C-alpha positions as CSV (number, residue, x, y, z in Angstrom):
1,M,11.1,-35.6,22.7
2,A,11.8,-36.4,18.5
3,G,7.9,-37.5,18.8
4,R,6.5,-34.6,20.8
5,A,8.9,-32.3,18.1
6,V,7.5,-34.4,14.5
7,R,4.0,-34.0,16.9
8,A,4.2,-30.5,16.7
9,E,5.4,-29.5,13.2
10,Q,2.3,-31.8,12.0
11,V,0.0,-29.5,14.1
12,S,1.6,-26.4,12.6
13,A,1.2,-27.5,9.1
14,T,-2.0,-28.4,9.8
15,R,-2.9,-25.3,11.1
16,G,-1.4,-23.6,8.6
17,L,-3.5,-25.4,5.8
18,I,-6.7,-24.3,7.6
19,L,-6.3,-21.2,7.8
20,T,-5.7,-20.7,4.1
21,A,-7.9,-22.7,3.1
22,A,-10.6,-20.6,5.1
23,E,-8.8,-17.3,4.3
24,R,-9.7,-18.4,0.5
25,L,-13.2,-19.5,0.9
26,Y,-14.3,-16.7,3.3
27,A,-12.8,-13.8,0.8
28,E,-14.4,-15.7,-2.0
29,H,-17.7,-16.9,-0.7
30,G,-18.4,-14.6,2.6
31,V,-17.7,-16.1,6.2
32,C,-21.1,-17.1,6.9
33,A,-21.6,-18.8,3.3
34,V,-18.4,-21.0,4.5
35,S,-18.9,-23.9,6.9
36,N,-16.1,-25.5,8.9
37,R,-16.8,-28.7,7.1
38,Q,-15.9,-27.2,3.9
39,V,-12.7,-25.6,5.2
40,G,-11.8,-28.6,6.6
41,E,-12.0,-30.4,3.0
42,A,-10.5,-27.5,1.2
43,A,-7.3,-28.1,3.6
44,G,-7.6,-31.4,3.1
45,Q,-8.6,-33.0,6.6
46,G,-10.7,-36.0,6.8
47,N,-11.9,-35.8,10.3
48,N,-15.0,-33.2,10.5
49,T,-13.7,-31.8,13.7
50,A,-10.5,-31.1,12.1
51,V,-11.6,-27.0,12.1
52,G,-13.0,-27.0,15.8
53,Y,-10.5,-28.9,17.3
54,H,-7.5,-26.5,16.1
55,F,-9.4,-23.5,16.6
56,G,-12.6,-23.7,18.3
57,T,-15.3,-21.6,16.9
58,K,-15.6,-20.2,13.4
59,T,-14.9,-16.5,15.2
60,D,-12.2,-17.9,16.7
61,L,-10.7,-19.2,13.2
62,V,-11.1,-15.5,11.9
63,R,-9.7,-14.2,14.5
64,A,-6.4,-16.6,13.9
65,I,-6.6,-15.0,10.3
66,V,-6.4,-11.5,11.1
67,R,-3.4,-12.1,13.8
68,K,-1.7,-14.1,11.1
69,H,-1.3,-10.9,8.8
70,A,-1.6,-8.3,11.4
71,A,2.3,-9.2,12.7
72,P,3.6,-8.7,9.1
73,I,1.3,-5.5,8.6
74,E,2.4,-3.8,12.0
75,E,6.3,-4.5,11.4
76,I,5.8,-2.4,7.7
77,R,3.6,-0.3,9.8
78,T,6.4,0.5,13.0
79,G,8.9,1.0,10.5
80,L,6.9,3.6,8.3
81,V,6.4,5.5,11.8
82,E,9.7,5.7,12.9
83,R,10.6,7.5,9.9
84,V,8.0,10.1,10.3
85,I,8.0,10.7,14.0
86,G,7.2,14.0,14.9
87,S,5.7,15.2,11.6
88,T,2.8,17.5,11.2
89,D,3.1,17.1,7.6
90,L,-0.5,15.0,6.0
91,R,1.1,13.5,3.7
92,D,3.8,11.7,6.2
93,W,0.5,10.2,8.0
94,V,-2.1,9.3,5.5
95,D,1.3,7.4,3.6
96,C,1.8,5.3,7.1
97,L,-1.8,4.6,7.3
98,V,-2.6,3.4,3.8
99,R,1.1,1.8,2.7
100,P,1.3,-1.0,5.3
101,V,-1.2,-3.0,3.7
102,F,-0.6,-2.8,0.1
103,E,3.0,-3.7,0.9
104,H,2.3,-6.3,3.1
105,L,-0.1,-7.5,-0.1
106,A,3.0,-7.3,-2.4
107,A,4.7,-9.2,-0.1
108,L,2.4,-11.8,-0.4
109,G,2.8,-12.6,-4.1
110,S,-0.1,-13.9,-6.0
111,P,-2.4,-15.3,-5.7
112,T,-3.8,-13.3,-2.5
113,W,-6.8,-13.4,-0.7
114,Y,-6.7,-11.5,2.4
115,A,-7.8,-8.0,1.0
116,R,-10.9,-9.3,0.2
117,F,-11.3,-11.2,3.3
118,C,-11.1,-8.2,5.3
119,A,-13.6,-6.9,3.1
120,Q,-16.0,-9.6,4.1
121,V,-15.5,-9.6,7.6
122,M,-16.0,-5.8,7.3
123,T,-19.5,-6.2,6.4
124,D,-20.6,-8.4,9.5
125,P,-21.1,-6.5,12.3
126,A,-20.1,-8.9,15.0
127,L,-16.7,-9.7,13.0
128,H,-15.9,-6.2,12.0
129,R,-15.3,-6.1,16.3
130,I,-12.6,-8.3,15.8
131,M,-11.0,-6.0,13.1
132,V,-11.4,-3.0,15.3
133,E,-10.3,-4.4,18.5
134,E,-6.8,-6.1,16.8
135,A,-6.4,-2.3,15.4
136,L,-7.1,-0.7,18.5
137,G,-3.8,-3.4,20.1
138,S,-1.5,-1.3,17.4
139,P,0.9,1.2,18.9
140,A,2.1,2.4,15.6
141,L,-1.6,2.5,14.6
142,R,-2.3,5.1,17.6
143,E,0.7,7.1,16.7
144,I,-0.4,7.8,13.3
145,V,-4.0,8.8,14.7
146,E,-2.2,11.4,16.7
147,G,-0.1,12.3,13.7
148,L,-3.5,13.1,11.7
149,R,-4.6,15.1,14.6
150,R,-1.5,17.0,15.0
151,S,-1.3,17.5,11.1
152,L,-5.1,19.1,11.1
153,P,-5.4,21.1,14.3
154,E,-8.2,22.7,12.7
155,L,-10.5,20.2,11.9
156,P,-13.1,19.5,14.5
157,D,-13.3,15.7,15.9
158,E,-16.5,14.5,14.8
159,V,-15.2,15.3,11.1
160,R,-11.6,14.0,11.9
161,A,-13.5,10.9,12.9
162,E,-15.9,10.9,9.9
163,R,-12.8,11.0,7.6
164,G,-11.0,8.4,9.3
165,D,-13.9,6.4,9.0
166,M,-13.9,7.3,5.2
167,A,-10.3,6.2,4.8
168,R,-10.6,2.8,6.4
169,Q,-13.5,1.9,4.3
170,L,-11.4,3.1,0.9
171,I,-8.2,1.1,2.1
172,V,-10.4,-1.8,2.5
173,H,-12.3,-1.9,-0.8
174,M,-9.5,-0.4,-2.8
175,T,-7.3,-3.3,-2.0
176,A,-9.7,-6.0,-2.2
177,E,-11.1,-4.5,-5.6
178,R,-7.3,-4.8,-7.0
179,E,-6.9,-8.3,-5.6
180,R,-10.0,-9.4,-7.2
181,A,-8.9,-7.9,-10.5
182,L,-5.7,-9.7,-10.2
183,A,-7.3,-13.0,-9.3
184,E,-9.4,-12.5,-12.6
185,D,-6.3,-11.1,-14.2
186,T,-8.0,-8.3,-15.3
187,A,-6.6,-4.5,-16.1
188,T,-6.2,-2.7,-13.0
189,P,-5.6,1.7,-13.0
190,R,-1.6,0.9,-11.4
191,A,0.8,-1.3,-12.3
192,D,1.8,-2.6,-9.0
193,W,0.6,-2.9,-5.2
194,Q,3.2,0.2,-4.3
195,D,1.7,2.6,-7.1
196,A,-2.0,1.9,-6.0
197,A,-0.8,2.8,-2.8
198,T,0.5,5.9,-4.0
199,G,-2.5,6.8,-5.6
200,L,-4.8,6.4,-2.7
201,V,-2.2,8.2,-0.7
202,D,-3.3,11.4,-2.7
203,A,-7.0,10.7,-3.0
204,L,-7.0,11.0,1.0
205,V,-4.8,13.9,1.3
206,G,-7.4,15.6,-0.9
207,M,-10.2,14.0,1.4
208,W,-9.0,15.1,4.6
209,R,-7.7,18.4,3.7
210,A,-11.3,19.1,2.2
211,P,-13.5,22.2,3.7
212,V,-15.7,21.5,6.1
213,S,-19.0,22.7,5.1
214,P,-21.3,24.7,7.7
215,R,-24.0,22.8,9.4
216,G,-27.3,23.5,9.9
């Protein structure tokens, strides 16, 4: 029994090392540019098949990284949603949309790679699907989408969907740019992740409320 427990701990530790190494390498170089062998070497694994043994394919490894972060982000998101449930104030729901990722990155300390990892994954059509699938499994995120709809009843559905895409792109790339600046020790417009979230919420509220030009 003790031997099995030790083995389980070793496996868990190895998986953690691989996840961390993969996240960093994918963030810095792109998913397609990094092989499983390079991930294994960066994780200190002498066996070239270690990544495949523990995670399977590269797609499986990407999904595991996403899920590692999804749980704490969902916990933050759920707490924010519970505070504003039933609200029709647009800013409440935009804040619920933006702030969870920023707060999660702040909690990770420094350095972080997750924001840049997400930006890399979002550029790959096949891997982008993983991010979408994981997001669709979030009850809190579904509540946010409904809250945004209630807050903007006059906005046409196609425009709401379009602005939702814009918001997602801005969240992904603004966090990635801030994370990159912090990693390179260069100046950032905002002092911390919380303040950066507030700035993006301000901008997105304005975007959602922007007038809709007639077509044709």
